[in-house]
C-alpha atoms as one frame of an Amber mdcrd trajectory, in Angstrom:
protein
   0.311  -0.045  -0.164   1.726   3.412  -1.374   0.387   5.748   1.388   1.075
   9.786   0.860   0.393  12.695   3.433  -0.965  15.496   1.085  -2.152  18.843
   1.486  -5.791  19.505   0.180  -7.097  22.301  -1.218 -10.418  22.063   0.025
 -12.586  19.691   1.920 -16.607  20.467   1.976 -16.855  19.805  -1.876 -20.363
  19.841  -3.497 -21.928  17.137  -4.666 -24.690  15.801  -6.704 -25.560  13.262
  -4.641 -25.915  15.388  -1.209 -25.579  19.017  -0.838 -22.114  18.541   0.047
 -19.370  15.821   0.313 -16.504  15.128   2.232 -13.731  12.605   1.352 -10.599
  12.408   3.831  -8.842  10.415   1.842  -8.315  10.141  -2.089  -7.952   5.976
  -2.952  -9.277   3.351  -0.788  -8.012   0.287   1.051 -10.277  -2.208   0.369
  -9.807  -2.309  -3.334 -13.794  -3.277  -4.439 -13.280  -4.727  -7.364 -16.365
  -2.366  -9.040 -15.777   0.633  -7.186 -17.303   4.036  -9.604 -14.537   6.286
  -7.697 -11.771   4.523  -9.827 -12.318   7.300 -12.193 -10.860   9.163  -9.502
  -7.503   8.201 -10.731  -8.197  10.400 -14.023  -7.481  13.842 -11.746  -4.920
  12.722  -9.465  -2.616  11.589 -11.920  -1.851   7.685 -10.042  -0.987   5.106
 -11.881  -0.977   2.545  -9.826  -3.778   0.157  -9.702  -6.663   1.125  -7.128
  -7.080  -0.297  -3.837  -3.047   0.050  -3.593  -2.861   3.880  -2.867  -4.083
   6.135  -0.546  -3.785   9.693  -0.422  -4.618  11.360   3.381  -5.706  14.964
   3.532  -3.571  15.805   6.531  -5.267  19.423   7.046  -8.659  17.917   6.155
  -9.976  19.321   9.623  -8.234  22.489   9.116  -9.410  23.245   5.984 -13.263
  22.703   7.628 -13.356  25.115  10.589 -12.606  27.715   7.601 -15.105  26.848
   4.958 -18.093  26.037   7.479 -18.242  29.221   8.455 -18.152  30.851   4.823
 -21.315  27.741   3.479 -25.029  27.688   4.235 -25.964  24.796   6.294 -26.565
  22.040   4.977 -26.574  18.342   4.507 -22.900  17.058   4.057 -22.630  13.145
   2.698 -19.313  11.346   4.169 -18.357  10.124   1.972 -18.475   9.782  -1.364
 -15.123   8.434  -3.367 -13.420   6.505  -0.668 -14.771   4.590   2.961 -14.095
   7.290   5.517 -13.137   4.479   8.122 -10.875   2.143   6.073  -8.080   0.817
   8.137  -6.193   4.315   7.530  -8.461   6.233   9.240  -7.640   3.960  12.849
  -4.097   6.239  12.934  -5.425   9.044  11.172  -8.857  10.216  13.087  -9.668
  12.489  10.076 -13.355  11.200   9.859 -13.438  11.704  13.635 -12.207  15.240
  13.887 -14.600  16.556  10.658 -17.318  14.671  12.647 -17.135  16.573  15.703
 -16.830  20.186  13.880 -20.170  19.106  11.866 -21.682  18.252  15.005 -20.494
  20.887  17.146 -22.351  23.131  14.590 -25.048  21.073  13.721 -24.760  19.991
  10.625 -26.509  16.835   8.644 -24.549  14.411   8.492 -25.100  11.231   6.084
 -22.340   8.314   6.778 -21.752   6.012   4.748 -18.661   2.912   5.398 -18.507
  -0.672   5.166 -16.361  -0.547   8.292 -17.225  -1.931  12.176 -14.729   1.358
  12.757 -17.242   3.404  12.892 -18.284   2.339  16.380 -15.207   4.029  17.902
 -17.238   7.414  17.079 -20.278   6.675  18.910 -19.877   9.533  21.301 -20.102
  11.758  18.056 -22.839   9.805  16.365 -25.418   9.513  19.787 -25.085  13.206
  20.588 -24.846  14.581  16.677 -28.511  16.255  16.340 -28.648  15.173  12.675
 -27.058  12.065  11.731 -27.099   8.723  10.259 -25.229   6.285   9.661 -25.399
   3.940   5.972 -23.187   0.414   5.552 -22.717  -0.821   1.792 -23.819  -4.210
   2.207 -24.083  -5.691  -1.323 -24.761  -9.430  -0.630 -25.994 -11.900   1.893
 -22.841 -14.270   1.225 -19.458 -13.707   2.272 -17.577 -16.140  -0.580 -19.112
 -13.527  -2.964 -18.244 -10.385  -0.537 -14.472 -12.208  -0.923 -15.044 -12.152
  -4.401 -15.756  -8.709  -4.705 -14.834  -6.741  -2.280 -11.352  -8.271  -1.016
  -9.901  -5.504   1.186 -13.529  -4.808   3.221 -14.627  -6.506   6.207 -16.680
  -8.993   6.151 -20.562  -9.119   6.078 -21.290 -10.265   9.531 -18.669  -7.619
  11.019 -20.879  -4.733   9.047 -24.645  -6.694  10.450 -22.959  -6.591  13.891
 -22.109  -2.776  13.037 -25.146  -1.664  12.402 -27.826  -3.713  14.694 -24.921
  -1.698  17.528 -25.699   1.880  15.646 -29.339   1.266  15.618 -29.878  -0.473
  19.434 -28.432   2.751  20.774 -30.833   5.037  18.348 -28.611   5.945  15.706
 -30.651   6.597  12.782 -29.327   3.763  10.486 -29.903   1.906   6.602 -28.063
  -0.197   4.116 -27.205   0.828   0.808 -27.470  -2.821  -1.323 -25.720  -1.466
  -4.225 -24.264  -2.655  -6.382 -26.454  -5.488  -6.396 -24.169  -8.755  -6.327
 -25.237 -12.212  -6.125 -26.381 -13.111  -2.659 -28.230  -9.921  -2.347 -31.299
 -11.961  -2.469 -31.350 -13.065   0.551 -30.441  -9.970   2.822 -33.594  -8.727
   3.857 -34.148 -11.013   6.864 -30.830 -10.034   8.062 -31.680  -6.362   8.118
 -35.055  -6.495   9.576 -34.895  -4.752  13.002 -31.157  -3.345  12.312 -31.757
  -0.438   9.706 -34.274   2.251   9.258 -34.635   2.161   5.601 -32.903   0.438
   2.645 -31.341   1.632  -0.762 -31.049  -0.614  -3.720 -29.368  -0.248  -6.762
 -27.749  -2.408  -9.509 -24.044  -2.872 -11.097 -23.596   0.171 -12.815 -20.273
  -0.367 -13.735 -17.883  -2.545 -15.829 -15.295  -3.088 -13.633 -15.716  -6.108
 -12.105 -16.400  -7.927 -15.505 -13.877  -9.653 -15.416 -14.444 -11.877 -11.759
 -18.214 -12.213 -13.422 -16.495 -14.128 -16.475 -14.215 -16.163 -13.985 -16.802
 -17.796 -11.536 -19.697 -18.422 -14.402 -21.488 -15.496 -13.135 -22.720 -13.726
 -16.092 -26.301 -13.941 -15.783 -25.742 -12.024 -12.499 -24.304  -9.133 -14.286
 -28.571  -8.863 -16.534 -30.808  -6.360 -16.579 -33.468  -9.430 -16.048 -31.420
 -10.655 -12.841 -30.824  -6.971 -11.188 -34.336  -5.934 -12.078 -35.741  -9.651
 -10.319 -33.648  -9.480  -7.156 -34.690  -5.459  -7.006 -38.768  -6.269  -6.633
 -37.662  -9.826  -4.824 -36.042  -7.103  -1.943 -38.798  -4.963  -2.101 -41.021
  -7.122  -1.918 -39.297  -8.905   1.708 -38.080  -4.897   2.604 -42.745  -4.417
   2.468 -44.142  -7.854   4.133 -40.866  -6.623   6.859 -42.214  -3.295   7.450
 -39.126  -1.333   6.310 -38.875   1.575   3.911 -36.939   0.581   0.730 -36.214
   2.384  -2.305 -34.843   1.278  -5.370 -32.894   4.090  -7.097 -32.545   2.641
 -10.697
């Protein structure tokens, strides 16, 4: 893993998903094969394979303290093109520092991660006025997870972290995106630990080679995505879970 400490020029950026996004890191140690954020390499100059480099914005909190005073309060997404709780966060605590600032100023925050490391910050999450935490959980089969998300935490660890956060009164959600083989078995395991579920298909083709290598091509078709999304929606209706399909 190639780690560089860098001085960023800004940290509170405009986003197409939420009004703002904070990305404390460039690159991600989780190395998910399908990750759309691979496009970042076009703008950062990295030649290394995705998942083998991370740039650490060591001045993230300093920038946020300045920028938050100049912008209109609105929802902040943490994060869009990296996992804010990837392993390096344990050392650098950039996400924690930024959350402390956002919570103190009472800005709405939506966190998206795959890592139970977020439980370290329950002191902030419990006291924050408007925060919700989502886990990307793409399959119920941890064997499939190992194929597509080799560096990411196991599925049971994510489910346990969601359960703990929900028990503590934090608003939680699951992002079933992209739909991977085995995702049709997820909803029963999410019942009681999430307030809502978001579902999206595989919209990117970086992981084509994995589907071909393991004979999974039929599970990367429009018919498969529609069938599974309908099943997830039906299961959510049965269990009383709010569900939104975003494709």
